[in-house]
N, C-alpha and C positions, 0 to 999 in steps of 0.2 A: 248162088250168089256169095261172093267173098265179102264178109263184113269187116270193115277196117276202122280202127280208131287212130287218130293222129294226135300225138303229144308233142307239142312244140310251143315255146313261149312267144314266138313271133307270129302275130295274127296274119301278116302278109304271107308267111311261109305256109301256114295252114290253109289259107285261102287258095294259094297257088297249087298246092297238092290236091285240094278238093276239086279245083277246076280241071286239072289234068285227069283225075280219076273219074270225073262226072261223065266223061266221054267213053268210058270203058263199060260195056254192057254187063260183064260178069263181076264187077267190083262196085261196092257201095260204101261210102263213108258214113258210118252210123254213130260216130262219137268223136269228140275231140276234147283235149285238155291242154292247159297252158302251164301247168306246174306238175312236178312229180307227185305231189300229194293228190291232186285231182286225177292223175292217170291211174294211180293205185286204186282210188275210191271207185272210179267209173268202171275199171276193169273187174272189180269185185261184184259190182251191181248189175252189169250187163254182159251179154255174150258177144265176143268178137272172134274172128278167125285170125286176124293179123293186127298187130300193134306197130305203128310207125313211131318209133321213140327217138327223140332228139337226145344225143349224148350229153348235151350241155343245157340243163334246166336251171332256173334261178334258185330253186329251193333245195334240190338234191341232185347229186350226180346221176346221170343216166344209167351208169353201171349198177349203182345201188338200187335204183328203181327196177332195173332188169332183174336183179336177184330176188327182190321182193315179189315181183309179179310171177316169176318162175315158181316161187313157193306157193303163191295163192292160186295161180291158174297155169299149171304145168303144160296144159294142152294148147295154150295160146302161143302162137308163133310171133316172136318179137324181131322186127327188122330195125336195126339201129341206123339212124340218120345222123350225119355230122358234116361240119365244114372242115374238120380236121383231116389231115392226110391219112391215107390208108396204111398206117404204119403200126405203131404199138397199140393204138386205140382199137383197131379192128381185131387184132389178136386177142386182146383182153376181153372185148365184148363177146367174141365167139366162145372163149373159154368160160365166160360167166353164164353161158346158156343162150346167147342170141342165135336166132335162126339165120341171120345174115347181117351184113354191114354194107351200107350204101352211102357214098359221098353225095351231098346235096347238089353238087355240080353235075351229077350224072344226067344223061338224057332221059326224058320222060318214058321212052320205050323201055329203057333199062329198069326203071322203077316198076313198071307194069309186069315185066318178066320176073323181077325179084319177088313181088307180092304173090304172083301166081305160084311161083316155085316154093316159097315157104309155106303158103297156105296148103299146098299138097303134101307137106310133111318133109320136104327136102331142105337142104341148106343152100343159101345163096352167097357166093363170094365172087368178086371180080378177079380178073387175072392177077392184079397187084396184090390183093389179099391172099390169093392162093399161093403166091410166091412167098409172102411173109409166113404163112402157115408151114410151108415146106422148109423155110429157114429154121423154124423152131425145132425141127427134127434133128438138126445138127448138134454137135457137141456144145456143152456150155461155154467152151472157150470161144465159140464163134458168135455167141449172143452178146448184144450190147449190155453194158454194165447195169443200165437202168432196169433191165428185165428182172433183176433180183428184188426190186421194190415191190411191196404189197400194193394192192389197189389203192388203199388210202394214202400211202406214201407217194405213189405215182400221181394221184390226183393233187396232192399238196404241192409236189414238185411243179406241175403244170400251172397251178394257180399262182405260185410265187413267181414263176418265170413270166407270167402274164402281167405282173406288176401289182398283184393284190397283197395287202398287208396281212399280218397274222390275225388281226381282229376281223378283217373281211372274210378270211378263210374260215375262221372260227364260227362266224355267223352263218355262212353258206353251208358249212358241213355239220352244223348243229353240234359242235364240239367245244370244249372249254379251250381258252387260249393256251393253257398249260399243255393240253393234249396235242394241239397243233405244234407247239414248240418241240415236243418230244418227237413228233413225226419229222420236223425239219432237222433235228439233230441226227436222227437215224439216217435220213437222206444224205446229209453231208458226210456221215461216217461211211455209209455203204458206197457212195460215189467218190470217196476220197477227195472231198472238196472242203474248203475252209470257211466260205462266206456266201452271201446271197449273190454277189457279183459273179463269182465263179459258177454258181448254180445256174444263173440266167444264161451265162455264156455256154454252159454245157447243154442246156435245153435247146438253145438256138442252133448249135452245131449239130445236134442230133435230130433237128427238125420236129421238136415236140411242141413248138409254138409257132404261130404264123408270123 
């Protein structure tokens, strides 16, 4: 039996995933969490084979949670779930140690295949993600400029582009406003931009926000 934990801040999403998996004989949902803190705590206290981890949690970014859980439970396979397009997010998640990345709009059958695959110790990637990974092999000149951002800078970029203020970002990332301002300044410098309007336009053109 494959023991699964679901970490997602939306109760309706957790319920939907549990409903889908309840019909699968070799998969059992034995834990759930609605915040990153809960996910880390529960993963430490109980044994699971697969963690379905939302990349956008209210208290901490899913990539940060992924890195923490990989330290605590390196044997736990983490399958990232997201509404974001399978672009830069998937590549960053896989580089951070995720066993796979799945869009929430994927078919239920694809979810089951992904869980079984990562539970068996393999990686799971969709054709779109496989293409993105292949693209990363190309020379740096072929890579988008935002690929040079650190994970924290990339997270800050996406949050600013989503309309969040520096104080909002500071609270969600558990950082001081000064530190967030430093990240913003680095982003503008690295992307050769001058203000938030240009930053938002850049994020939209590169499909980093919905």
